[in-house]
Every structure is written in C-alpha cells, then in structure tokens.
N, C-alpha and C positions, 0 to 999 in steps of 0.2 A: 902276325898281328896279335897284339894283346887284347883279349876279350874277357870282360868281367862277367862271370856267370852269376845269375841271381840264385838265391837259396832254393827256389822252387825247382831249378834245373837239377840240383843235387838230389832232391826228393824224387824226381822222375828217374834219375839214374839208379838210385837205390831200389825203387819199385819195379824197375825193368821196363818202363814205358819209353825210355830213351836208352839206346845202346851206346856205351862209351865209344865204340868204334865209329859212330856217326859224327863225332866231333871232328871238324875239318882239320887236316894235318897242318895247315898253315896257321892255325890258332894257337896262341899261348894262353890257356885259361888262367885267370888270376882271381883272387878274392881279396877283400879288405877285412879289417877287424869286424866290420858290421856283419858280414855273412858268417864269419867264425863265431861271433857272439850269438847269432840266431841259432846256429847249430848247437852250441853249448847249452842253450836254453831248452832244447828238445826234451820233453818230459820222459818219454819212453827211453830207458837206458840202452836197450838193444838197437833201437832205431838211431839214437845219437851215435853209438859206436859205429854203425854201418855208414852213417853220413860222414863221420870223421875219416873212416877208411877210404871212402869215395873221394873226399877232398885230397887226401894224400896220393891217391892213384891218378887223379885227373889234373890237379892244379900244378902249374909250373912255377908260379911266383905268388907270394903273399905280399900284399901291400901293407907297409908299416904305417901306422898313424903317426903323424908329426904334428903335435898340437899347435906349434907356432906357425907352421907354413902349410898346413893341410896334409892330406894323405899323399904319400910319395911311393913311387914304384921304382926301386933301385935308383933313387935320387932324381927321378923324372917327375914332373908335375903330372897329375892324372888328366887334367883338362886337355881334350883334344888328342890324347894318346891311347885311351882305352875305350872300347865299345862295351856298353852294358847290354847283355843278352839275357832274355828270359825264355828264349826258345832256341833250338838248334835247327838250322835249315833242313 
C-alpha cells in the first residue's frame, strides 16, 4: 500500500522518536514535491541534510507534480490510491 508520510514523520524519524523499523513492511512510503520543498526550507543545514538522508532511506517513490493533471504517482492519480499518514501505528 502506498502511504504518503507527512513531513513531521521525517522529523520524528531523524530525532529518533520513531524507529524506521516500525514502518509496516507492506507500506510503500511516498512523498510529493510539497514534503520535499518543506525539507529544503529547513533552516538548520545539518538537520536539512539529516532529513534528506532519511527521505532517501525511507521513501520508495517520489510523486512528480504535473501541473496540467495534478500530482501523479508513476502515472496513477493520487486520489484514492495514497493514504496520508502523520503517524505510524
């Protein structure tokens, strides 16, 4: 199942309050350009670098923005196909 992780999840992963091993194995974590943009705006360079590394370690697919037809995930429409998660069970 494709699951979109909110940026705060990456903060918790970097801070250690969420263990990456706790992400269910049947999840395919994804992000959009919005999460990527938020991470890029992180003021602290060392935290930004840690967040970027965590995204690389955790995310399986990045959603590409398509201005004409909305955000797409490998050609699929996002609606109804991706769950937004701000917590991990």
